[in-house]
N, C-alpha and C positions, 0 to 999 in steps of 0.2 A: 238695575239700577242704574241712571244716566249720570255720565260724572259731569260734574259743574265747570264750566270751563270759564276762562278769563279773556278778555279782548286784548289786543296786542297795542292797545291804545285807548286813549279817553272818549275820544270821539266814536261815532257809529260806523265803524269801518265794514260791517258786516262779515267780519273774520272774529270767529273765536278758535283761541288755540291755549292749548296747555302741554305741558311737558309729559309725555304717554307714561314712561315710567314711576312719574309721581303721582300717578291716578290710580289710584286702589281699585275703583271702581271697574276700570277697563278689565282687570285681570278676574274680576267677579265674574265679569258675564258670561252666560253659559256657552260653552262651546258647541260649536255646528258639528253635525255629522261629516267628518271629512275622512277621506281614504286613507288610510295608515302610511300607504305607499305613495302620496301624491307629491310629497316632498322631494324622495327620492327618483320618482320618475321625472318632475320638472328639471332635477338638477342634470339627469341623465342625458337628457334632449338638449339642455343649455352645452353639455360637453361634446358633445355629437356635433353641434350646429357650430363650435366655437372652434373644431377642426376641420371641418368641412365650408363652411362660410361666414366668415367671422364679421363679414360686411352687414350680415343680418340680423346679429345677436340683439342689439338691443330694440328691435322691433320684437323679437321672441321673449324679451324677457319681459314685454309690458301685455303681450297676449297673453303670457302664463299666467301674470297676475290676475289678468281679468277672467280666463279659463279658472284658475285653482281658487282665488278668493271668492268672496261674496264683492265684486268691485263691479261697480257699471263703468267705471274707467280706471286706467292707470298710465302712468308716463313717466319719462326721463328729463329731468330741467337741468340745465347746464348753466352755472353761472357765467356772465359775461362781463368782467370787473370793468373794463374800459368802457363800458355802455351802461353799468349800473342795472343792470337787466340780467333776467334767467330766460334763456331760450328752450322751449320743448323742443328736444329734439329726437323723441318718440314716444307716440302715443297709440292706445288701442282704447275702443269703447267709444261712449257718448261725445266726447272731447277730441275725436279724431280729425276733425274741421281744423282744430286751431295748431295741427302741426306745425313746427317752426316759429309759433308765434311768441309774442314775448309778454314778460308782464316786469314790473318796476322793482326794483333790489330792494328799496328801503320800503315798499308796500305790500308785502308778499309774505304768505306763510312759508313759502321756500326760505326768504331771509329770515326769518325767525328761526327756523329749524337751522341753518347753518349758523347763526348767532349763538343756540345755546348748545349746538354740537350733539343732539339727540333726536331719537324718535320724536314724534309730536302727535298729538289727537287734535283734530280741528275741524268746524265747520265752517262754510260762506255761503252768505246770503247776499239778495239782491242787490243791495246798496255799494258791496265790493265790485260785482258786475257793471252797475251803472257807471262807478267809477273808472273803469276798463273801457267802458263803451262798447261792450259785448252783450250778446244776449245769452243766458247758459242757465242751465237746471243747478237749484241750489244743491250744495253738500250739506248732504245731514249727517255723514260720517266719514271722516278722512282719517288717512295716516301718512305722515309724511317721514320718510329714514334718509339722513345724510350720509353721502357718500364722498369722496376723495381719491382723487389720481393723481399723484406728482403736485403740480401748482392748479390742477383743475380741480373745483367744487361744484356739486349739486344737489339734488334732491331725487329719491324714488318716491312716487306717491301712488296712492290706489285711494278711489272714492267710491262712494255709493248715494244716490240721491233719494231713496227712497226710505231708510230706516238708521235710526240714530244709534243704533248697536250691531250695525253689520259686520264690523271686523271683531276677530277674538285672539287669544294668545298666539293660537296655531297659525292664523292668519298673518300675524306678525313675525313670527319667526320665519315664515318664509318669504315673505317681502324683505326682511333683510339679508337674505341668502340671495335675494334677485338683486339688491342694492349693490351687494359686493360685487355680484358679477357684473352690473353697469358699470363700476371703477374701472375692471379691468378690461371691458370692452372699449370704454373712453381712452384709457390709455393706450391699449392695442392699435385705435385709430387713429390716434394722433401720433403713436412712432412711424405707423405706416406712413400717413402723412409726411412726416419729415424725411423719412428716408425717398418719399417720392419727389418731394420739393429739392433734396441735395442733388437727387439724379438728374431733373430738369437745370439745375443749376450748374452741374458739370457738364452736360452736353452744350447748356448755351454757353458757357465759356470755351467748350473747343469749337464751337461754331465762331463767336467773337473772333477768337484768333485767326480763323480761316478767313473771314470777311477782313480783317485788318489787313492781311497781306494782299487780299483782293483790292482794297483800297488804295494801296500803294501804287499800284500800276497807272489808275486813271488820274490819281493825285500827279504822280510823276509826268505823265503825259501832258495835263493840263498847266502844271507849270511850266513845261516848255514852250506850247504852242502861247499861251498868254505872253511868254516872254519874246516869241517870234514877231509877236501880231504886233507887240508895241513898236517893233522897230522900223516898220512902215515898211513899203515896198510895194512891188506889183503883187506878193502871196498874201501881202498881210488881211484881205477879207478871208481867204482860204483858211491862215491860221486862224483867225476871229470865229469862223465857222466851227472849226474844229474844238478849238477850246469851248463852244457853247455844248458839243455833243459831250466830250470830257467831264463838263459840269454837270452835265444830267445824268450820265452812267455814274460819277462819282455821288450824287444826290440818292440816287435808288439803292446803291451798297449802305450809305449812312442810314438810309430808312428801315433797311434789314438789320442793321447793327441796334436801332434804338427798339424796335419790335421784339427784339429777345427778352425773355422774362425777366431776368435780374435788372435789364435796364429801364423797366418801367416804374412809375413812380405809386 
């Protein structure tokens, strides 16, 4: 029995979406033949990768969703509040070419999922792709799982292009676990990026302090030669030429200072 989905708006958006836990028909779907140990194996792989290659964890998450669930594609979407968009930061399967692409925050199944704060069951047809200006296969069955990591939010999604009942409750359980790992991975990456940024700022500050000392010498020399050139006399041209050289040296050092990371706009 296929659940009755309701569109997120009154116009033909091409999106049909409903709260998964409020859709009894989803839980009445017959279970697919799953390996009973698949969830444990997936989580074991993730734990191993997180310890060895944490930078690869997001891609492994979506790869596992395609491998272990009936998904043609899976991905992690990250909300970008300042741009009112979602960015696809990891994708596997049929939508892989859209990696790092964006969708609008207020015209997206991901936005509805975050607004409702619970897993969503959804379908997407051609009108939505026409709105985005892209070519893609319709989504005949899809699941969205919301995740939160500090002040960052997003969704973990899995889609099928060929069946209206591709996913079952066991797939939901695994996808929710993968979404939890996505939140952990995103938070970890943000923490690592902040540590790197702080290290770069510290290094830049030390270099700026050194350059400030280096700037003092040509600045003092320039002040002196300009003063002497202004006095006139037989050596005024020599002092003026020296002032030009001091100014060039000073300008080069100032450019170095302006190119430090924390001085860029």
